[in-house]
Every structure is written in structure tokens, then in C-alpha cells.
C-alpha positions as CSV (number, residue, x, y, z in Angstrom):
1,M,256.0,45.2,123.1
2,D,255.3,43.3,119.9
3,N,256.4,40.0,121.5
4,R,254.2,40.7,124.6
5,L,251.2,41.4,122.4
6,A,251.9,38.2,120.4
7,N,252.1,36.2,123.6
8,N,248.8,37.7,124.9
9,I,247.1,36.7,121.6
10,K,248.4,33.2,121.9
11,V,247.1,32.9,125.5
12,G,243.8,34.2,124.4
13,L,243.5,31.8,121.6
14,L,244.4,28.9,123.9
15,L,241.7,30.0,126.4
16,L,239.1,30.2,123.6
17,A,240.1,26.7,122.3
18,T,239.7,25.3,125.8
19,L,236.4,27.0,126.2
20,F,235.0,25.7,122.9
21,S,236.4,22.2,123.5
22,G,234.4,22.1,126.8
23,C,231.3,23.3,125.0
24,S,231.5,20.5,122.5
25,S,231.2,17.8,125.0
26,N,228.5,15.1,124.8
27,N,226.3,16.6,127.5
28,T,222.6,16.7,126.4
29,L,219.8,18.8,127.7
30,P,216.7,17.1,129.2
31,V,213.7,16.5,127.1
32,A,211.1,19.3,127.3
33,T,208.6,18.8,130.1
34,I,205.2,17.5,129.0
35,H,202.3,19.8,129.8
36,P,199.2,17.9,128.6
37,S,196.0,19.6,127.8
38,D,193.0,19.1,130.1
39,T,190.9,18.5,127.0
40,A,190.6,14.7,126.3
41,D,187.9,14.9,123.7
42,I,186.2,17.6,121.6
43,N,183.1,17.8,123.8
44,S,185.0,18.5,127.0
45,Y,186.8,21.7,125.8
46,R,186.9,24.7,128.2
47,Y,188.9,27.8,127.6
48,L,191.8,28.2,130.0
49,I,193.4,31.5,130.7
50,G,197.1,31.9,129.8
51,P,199.9,34.4,129.8
52,S,199.3,37.6,127.7
53,D,195.5,37.2,127.9
54,V,193.7,40.4,128.7
55,L,191.1,40.1,131.5
56,T,188.4,42.3,132.7
57,I,187.6,41.7,136.3
58,F,184.4,43.3,137.7
59,V,183.8,43.4,141.4
60,W,180.2,44.3,142.1
61,R,179.9,47.6,144.0
62,N,183.7,47.9,144.2
63,P,185.0,49.7,141.1
64,E,188.2,50.6,142.8
65,V,189.4,47.0,142.7
66,S,187.8,46.3,139.2
67,G,189.7,46.8,136.0
68,T,191.5,45.4,133.0
69,F,194.6,43.2,133.6
70,V,197.2,41.6,131.4
71,V,198.3,38.1,132.5
72,R,202.1,38.2,133.2
73,P,204.4,35.6,131.6
74,D,204.4,33.8,135.0
75,G,200.7,33.3,134.8
76,M,199.8,35.9,137.4
77,I,198.1,39.3,137.7
78,T,198.6,42.1,140.1
79,T,195.5,44.0,141.5
80,S,195.2,47.0,143.8
81,L,194.6,44.8,146.8
82,V,196.7,41.6,146.0
83,E,200.1,41.7,144.3
84,D,200.1,38.1,142.9
85,I,197.1,36.1,141.9
86,Q,197.6,32.9,139.9
87,V,195.2,32.9,137.0
88,S,196.9,30.8,134.3
89,G,195.3,27.4,133.7
90,K,191.9,28.4,135.2
91,T,188.6,29.0,133.4
92,P,187.1,32.5,133.8
93,T,184.5,31.1,136.2
94,E,187.1,29.3,138.3
95,L,189.1,32.5,138.5
96,A,186.1,34.5,139.5
97,R,185.4,32.1,142.5
98,S,189.1,32.2,143.4
99,I,189.2,36.0,143.4
100,E,186.1,36.1,145.6
101,D,187.8,33.9,148.1
102,I,190.9,36.1,148.1
103,L,188.9,39.4,148.3
104,A,186.8,38.1,151.2
105,T,189.7,39.0,153.4
106,Y,189.3,42.6,152.5
107,L,185.7,43.0,151.3
108,R,182.3,41.8,152.6
109,D,180.7,39.1,150.3
110,P,182.5,40.1,147.1
111,I,180.8,39.1,143.8
112,V,183.3,38.8,140.9
113,T,182.8,38.4,137.2
114,V,185.8,37.6,134.8
115,T,185.7,38.1,131.1
116,V,188.5,37.5,128.6
117,D,189.1,40.4,126.2
118,T,192.1,39.0,124.3
119,F,192.6,35.3,123.9
120,V,196.0,33.6,123.9
121,G,195.9,30.8,126.4
122,P,198.6,28.5,127.7
123,F,200.9,26.7,125.3
124,S,199.3,23.4,126.3
125,Q,196.0,24.7,124.8
126,Q,197.5,25.9,121.5
127,I,198.0,24.0,118.2
128,R,201.4,24.3,116.7
129,V,202.2,23.7,113.0
130,I,205.8,23.4,111.9
131,G,207.7,22.4,108.8
132,E,206.4,22.9,105.3
133,A,203.2,24.9,106.0
134,A,202.9,28.1,104.2
135,Q,202.8,30.0,107.5
136,P,204.0,27.7,110.3
137,R,202.9,29.1,113.7
138,A,200.9,28.5,116.9
139,I,197.2,28.7,116.7
140,N,194.6,29.3,119.4
141,Y,192.3,26.3,119.6
142,I,188.7,26.9,118.8
143,Q,186.0,24.5,119.8
144,H,185.4,21.7,117.3
145,M,188.4,22.7,115.2
146,T,189.5,20.2,112.6
147,L,192.6,19.6,110.5
148,L,191.1,21.4,107.6
149,D,190.5,24.5,109.8
150,V,194.1,24.4,111.0
151,M,195.5,24.2,107.5
152,I,193.4,27.1,106.4
153,Q,194.8,29.1,109.3
154,V,198.4,28.4,108.2
155,G,197.7,29.0,104.5
156,G,198.0,25.4,103.3
157,L,201.2,23.7,102.2
158,T,204.3,24.9,100.5
159,E,205.2,23.5,97.1
160,F,207.9,21.4,98.7
161,A,205.7,19.8,101.3
162,D,205.0,16.0,101.7
163,G,201.6,16.4,103.2
164,N,200.8,12.7,103.3
165,D,203.8,12.0,105.5
166,A,202.8,14.6,108.0
167,V,202.6,13.6,111.7
168,L,200.3,14.7,114.4
169,I,201.7,14.5,117.9
170,R,199.3,14.3,120.8
171,I,199.7,13.7,124.6
172,E,197.4,11.0,125.7
173,D,197.4,9.7,129.3
174,G,200.7,11.3,129.9
175,Q,202.3,9.6,126.8
176,Q,203.4,11.2,123.5
177,K,201.7,9.5,120.6
178,E,202.1,10.0,116.9
179,Y,199.5,9.7,114.1
180,Q,199.9,10.0,110.4
181,V,197.6,12.6,108.8
182,M,197.0,12.7,105.0
183,I,197.1,16.5,104.3
184,N,197.7,16.1,100.6
185,E,194.6,14.0,100.2
186,L,192.6,16.5,102.2
187,L,193.7,19.7,100.5
188,K,194.7,18.6,97.0
189,D,192.3,15.7,96.3
190,G,189.4,17.0,98.3
191,D,189.1,13.8,100.3
192,I,187.1,14.9,103.3
193,S,187.5,11.5,105.0
194,A,191.1,12.7,105.6
195,N,189.8,15.4,107.9
196,V,190.2,14.7,111.6
197,D,189.3,16.5,114.8
198,M,192.0,18.5,116.5
199,L,192.6,18.9,120.2
200,P,194.3,21.6,122.2
201,G,198.1,20.9,122.5
202,D,198.3,19.0,119.2
203,I,201.5,19.5,117.1
204,I,201.6,18.9,113.4
205,I,204.9,18.3,111.7
206,I,205.0,18.6,107.9
207,P,208.1,17.2,106.2
208,E,209.7,18.3,103.0
209,A,209.2,15.9,100.0
210,W,212.1,14.0,98.5
211,F,212.2,14.5,94.8
């Protein structure tokens, strides 16, 4: 019995070794898909609905199809008349017109109003700060937001941050571009000329300083 158990253990170890040797191959995953923001400059910003947003949809004279809805992770909502309505990536006004077209199949001349009660938005509309920020996280973009506003949201830099070697990554014309941002000069030296406009979808990477 002991020999059989020992043999079973050896076989199991060989199988595990084979499995892990296969996992350690040089296969690589594809690069993340680029989802650029629709906002090309600070004056063209429009809020787009995204997953986890909470919407209030009011259909005039039809309270039975009105209500509050949470946008699902797939960017859709379910109503009493229609199971799947794509809402992610649309402005509230665009969504209202879209729902009117859908409800016209069931109702006569529907008039729809959409308001956003809780704002999250698509990832492509958020600003993400990683690295040596005090509180690295994703931030909902607000119209005319600047680098200073973003750094206030993440609590500034850690004591180990190299703020002047920070990089801002932005998608422009379908291409990923990198820009140096001087966060130390902005926050520690008070140089307001180091402040720059932010756009939805921007990513800020703050490295650790080498001492």
C-alpha cells in the first residue's frame, strides 16, 4: 500500500511539473485594446453614460415604464418593455432619443427624459493615476479638470515619488502618446506653469525616485 501511494505521489508530481513547464512558455497576451475618448479638447467634453451609472428614465404619461435603472457591466439596462437597451457610451440626450425610437413600437409618441443620478462613466472617460500617488485610483473626469485638480483628488505624492519624471499617457488619433509632467514643480515649488489640462482617458504614471 505504501509503495502504491508513493508511486501515485510521483505520478502527481510529474503531472504538476509538466503542467507548470507548459505554463512557463514564451506565449504572450495581446496588448490591451485601445478605447480612445471622444473628447479631443477641453471644450468638446460631453458626459457619456457607463456601467454602474444610475439612471432615472421618465416617460411622459407612462409611469409604468419609467423608473431608476443601474447600467449593467455590459453597458445595457433592462426595462419593463425591453430587456436589453444599449446605453453605455451615449449622452443622456442621445439615450433619451434612442429610447423614444424603441418605445415607439409599443407607445404612441413617447417623450423620454434621462437624468444621471450616480456618475461613473466608461473607463475611456476616466483618469487613472498609478504609481507613487498617495491614493492611486481612477477618477471621474470633470469638465476643465487640470493636473492640479487630479493630484488633489489622489492626495498628492508619496515621499518616495519622483514627480518630475511622471508620464502622462494619452490616446491621440488612435495612437498612444507620452508626455512628461512636472508634478514636483507644481506641488512642491508652486510653479503653476507646470499645470496642464487633463482629458478623459488620460493615464498618469508616477515612478519611484532613485536615491
